N, C-alpha and C positions, 0 to 999 in steps of 0.2 A: 262520238260523236258529238261537239257541241249541238244545242240545241238551234241554234240558227243555220246548221253547214246543211246548203243541198245535196241531197241524195243522190244517187246516181241514175234517177228516175228526171232529172233535171234537165229541160229540152237543152242547155249548154253540153252536156255532157257527153250527146248524142255526134256533136259535131263532129267530123271527121280530123278536125287540126285541133282541136280538144282532148280527144284519144289520143293523138301523136304526143301532143305535151302532156300527158298524167301519164304515159310509156317512158318519156322524158326523165319527168322530174318526181312523180310518183306524189308526196303527199306534201310537196312544195305549191301544188298548183290548187289553186283554191276556189271554189264557185260557192264559196259561203256570203250569202247579201248582204253582212256586215261588212265583212272584208269587201265586198267587189264597191259596195258604195261608198268606205272609207278611201277607197282607192279613183274612185268617181268623183270627187270632190277636194277643194282646194280652199283657200282662204276668200278667193274669190265672191262676187254674190250673186254669183252663177247658180244656176240648180244645178242638181248631183245628175252624173248619165254616170250610170255604174259601166264596167267593162264587163265582156262576159266571161273571164277569168282575171283572177289574179294568176303572175308567178313570182314567183323568190328567188333570183339566178344566186348560184355562187362563184359564175367562174367567168375567165371573158371566154375560153372554150364553147359553157353551158350557153351563153347568151348569144354566140354565131348559130346554135344548132335551133336554137330557138327562133332567130330572126330568119333560119331559111324555111323550118315551116312555117311559118304565118305568110311567108313571102309566096312558096307554094300553094298558099291559100289561100292568098292575098285579101292577109285581114291585118289591119292598123295593129302598130302594139304603140303603146306610150309609155314612156319610163318615167316611171315613180321613185323619187327621194325620197322626202321628208313632207312632200304635200303642200308646200307651204309658197304654192303658186300666187300670185295676185290675179294672172290673166287669164284665166280659166281653159288651159290647155291641158287640164288632166281628164275636162269630160269625155267619154267617148261615145262620141258622137254620131260615130260612124259602127259602134262594137269593137270587136277587138278584144286585145287582152293589154294590161297593166302589166309592165317588168318593173317589178318591185328590187331597187339595187341595193335596199338596205343591210345586208347581211355582207356586201364586199364593199369594207369600213376599212382595209388598212391602209394605214400610211407605205409607199414604197419606198421613198426614197427622198431626202430632203439634203439640199446643197445651201450650206448657210450661205458660202460668199455668194454665189449669183442668185441668192435669195428666191430659190424657188424650192417645188417639192414634185412628186407624181403622189397620187393616193388614188387607191382603187371608189370606182364612183359612187357609190355610199356614203364616203367619207364625210361629217358634218363639219361645219366648223368650229363648234366645243371639242369636239374630238381632236380636230389639225390643231387647234390650240394646247390642247391639253399635254399632245407628242410634244408640241416647238416649246413649251411653259421654261425649260430648260435653256431655253439659247438664245435666248434674248428678241428673241422675235413672236411674232405673232399673225396670222391673219385677221383682218377688222370686217366689218361688217363693210357692206355696199353704203356711199353716202346715198 
């Protein structure tokens, strides 16, 4: 266990919804102070407000199960991609979880004729441009 990792003595680990998420995700649920702090802060000037836990999803089906558990317990979900928000929307002001989708980083389909593509939620602009590099297409930064 990492030095900054919370143990099962953590108050969050006793929450019924956290226990359900732990059963579903195992080690892909973190109660680590450092990880929670990172997921509760973005590029804005707002102070960090960490979530109760961070979950790392790997599929749409898994996200559906996570959403069902959180809905059943009326817990908010804050989706986390790369943490570059400028608006402070990553702050977990009402508790809940941070749903990290960075592991869902596959480019699913590119249609060069229509100039569009389908990607998983965790694909970054850099990853997409790397995938597109031989097609003559690119995904620009929003002006």
